[in-house]
C-alpha positions, -999 to +999 in steps of 0.1 A: -112+238-051-144+230-047-159+221-007-199+212+001-210+209+036-203+184+059-217+152+043-240+127+053-236+092+048-246+094+009-271+077-003-255+055-036-217+044-034-206+052-068-203+085-066-185+112-085-168+127-063-158+088-055-148+077-089-123+110-090-106+100-060-102+063-069-089+076-099-071+096-088-053+070-059-051+045-092-026+070-111-010+076-080-003+043-072+007+035-107+032+065-108+046+050-071+054+016-084+070+015-113+103+023-089+104-009-064+102-039-084+130-020-113+153+001-085+162-026-064+178-043-102+195-003-111+212+002-080+225-038-077+239-027-117+250+004-101+274-022-072+246-021-042+239-052-018+217-067-003+218-045+026+216-014+009+183-029-019+166-029+018+179+004+034+160+013-006+125+002+008+130+012+043+137+049+031+107+054+011+085+034+039+102+046+067+096+084+068+057+078+056+058+069+087+064+101+106+047+117+084+010+094+079+001+106+116+009+144+111-004+138+074-038+121+093-044+151+118-038+174+095-062+162+073-090+161+102-079+197+112-069+219+078-090+204+051-085+176+030-078+194-002-046+213+003-028+179+023-039+160-001-032+188-032+004+200-010+015+152-014+005+150-048+024+179-055+057+169-037+059+139-054+055+149-087+082+171-081+108+144-064+101+126-092+116+148-117+148+158-102+151+119-096+151+111-137+175+142-141+199+130-112+196+083-116+226+084-095+225+059-061+228+090-039+205+109-052+180+083-058+188+071-020+176+107-007+148+114-034+128+077-025+129+096+012+117+121+010+089+106-016+078+088+014+079+117+034+052+133+006+037+098+003+026+095+039+006+132+031-007+122-012-020+081+004-027+089+036-052+119+015-070+100-013-077+076+015-100+097+035-109+112+015-127+079-001-141+068+035-161+104+030-178+100+005-189+066+020-217+045+031-211+033+065-231-006+058-218-003+027-175+007+041-164-033+033-171-028-002-169+008-006-124-003+008-131-034-017-135-007-047-116+020-035-083-006-036-092-023-065-070+014-081-042+003-061-042-036-072-042-026-114-009-008-104+001-034-091-010-054-119+009-031-145+034-010-137+056-033-117+056-061-145+058-029-170+092-010-153+108-049-146+102-052-190+115-014-203+149+005-199+153+021-165+143+053-181+108+051-182+105+043-149+118+078-138+090+094-167+059+073-162+067+074-125+063+123-124+039+120-157+016+097-135+016+122-101+011+149-124-027+136-137-032+124-102-029+163-093-052+169-124-082+143-112-079+152-082-089+192-089-128+184-101-134+162-065-165+183-040-143+176-010-156+171+025-161+204+044-146+198+082-172+211+105-166+190+135-124+186+144-107+166+167-111+183+206-075+166+210-040+169+190-041+127+186-020+114+159-027+081+166-064+069+168-065+035+196-091+019+186-078+015+156-044-002+167-053-034+169-062-041+131-034-020+121-012-040+138-025-069+123-017-057+093+018-045+098+031-077+110+014-098+076+029-070+054+060-073+060+066-105+034+052-080+011+083-058+014+105-088+009+086-095-025+081-065-035+120-058-026+134-098-039+111-113-057+130-101-093+163-118-076+149-146-068+137-154-098+174-148-110+189-172-081+167-196-096+170-189-132+134-179-138+119-164-163+086-131-170+090-124-129+069-095-138+042-124-146+041-129-105+025-096-099+000-095-123-010-130-109-004-115-073-030-081-082-054-101-105-064-117-080-064-089-056-085-072-081-111-101-079-109-106-046-116-073-028-146-062-036-163-092-030-142-094+000-155-060+014-193-075+004-188-108+026-173-079+054-205-063+052-221-092+052-205-117+082-176-095+103-139-081+093-128-108+122-146-136+099-127-131+075-090-123+086-082-160+099-086-181+077-071-152+051-039-154+070-039-195+072-043-194+029-012-161+026+010-182+049+005-214+028+011-188-005+046-182+010+058-211+019+049-225-019+068-194-028+099-202-014+100-239-033+089-227-066+116-236-089+095-234-119+073-206-130+038-221-123+042-227-089+054-194-091+023-179-103+001-196-080+021-190-046+012-150-067-023-161-075-029-173-038-009-143-022-029-114-043-065-135-028-058-139+007-039-107+011-073-085-006-088-104+025-066-090+047-059-061+043-095-049+035-108-066+070-083-049+091-095-015+074-123-016+076-120-021+111-102+005+109-123+035+100-157+019+116-145+017+150-130+054+143-155+088+152-164+106+121-143+135+132-113+111+131-110+094+104-079+111+087-064+098+117-080+062+118-064+058+080-036+072+086-030+046+120-037+020+093-012+043+069+015+042+089+010+002+102+006-008+066+045+009+055+061-001+091+058-034+081+068-030+042+099-015+056+109-033+087+101-064+057+125-055+035+158-050+058+150-075+081+143-104+057+168-086+036+199-091+061+180-129+059+181-128+025+223-119+029+230-144+052+209-175+038+197-174+008+161-157-015+143-190-012+148-197+026+139-156+030+107-164+014+101-195+037+109-170+067+083-142+059+055-169+064+061-172+102+044-126+102+013-150+090+010-171+124+020-139+142-004-121+133-027-148+138-020-147+175-029-117+178-059-113+159-069-141+191-063-104+211-086-086+199-118-085+221-139-060+205 
């Protein structure tokens, strides 16, 4: 482990440490994103129903909801390296075990453990990244950091849907292991100021995190049911949806980050939520791939704006010694939206059809708009 004295805001954005944590995060997300899109089809082939597929996503995200606040507190007290390494190493071991025993019960158990350690690993990378971003460029810095997530979202789901299921387990393990190797040379921030109270949720980060919770429920439905939706509508090459979605996300996040730094996050969130709702309405009405791809691109552009804006708000409103807690709060609510979305909309899908379900997800953005009106800061 390498440490340096507590880091004042660096004068440059693209430092060696910042670039290394971006790469670490990209490898982590790449490995993790092999599973959500391909596992439902695999379990479906083993006899699982739609409700169980929703439970699968919930079993991954709900444990992360519990561990993320703990991880945030430990990142602020024990240190960045130890908690990040714990998460990355455990993710690798769990993925390896799941590859050797790919049955319904083992996948459910291992994905639950993945959720637990995902809370440590993903909260760790986000917190380490914010250590190296200048405060006056936080929106831009978070935008570029998020590109690593977007690249994973562009390639991993499409690749997972195009390869035999065995490759999903193999590549997931390999990318988690590579993330460990890349994380080792980082010179982690040495903690000097520690939180005076044992608080696991950053209160000042709550409102933007709640907006993301409600908005992100639609994404939980997408990653779980998009492949089954395509099958219901007779659509082929649905993996292209993820490519259009993630490419749009990659384009929007750095640009939106700069806009957030210039005009403020709140002025970006409202129009982005409206666009996000429109993209979901378009998806619900899609009977051809053209509309699916347009929806994916619009969803990527608007979701990138919502996530970058809300995460910037969540981080900037926290004190320096509470960055771990702020990132944990944001990420906890992000995961909660993902898990609840898969579970709730899985029930709706079982009672109707996938098109109706996606139409219902558009309401999430309307609710988020209403919540935004209550923010007085």
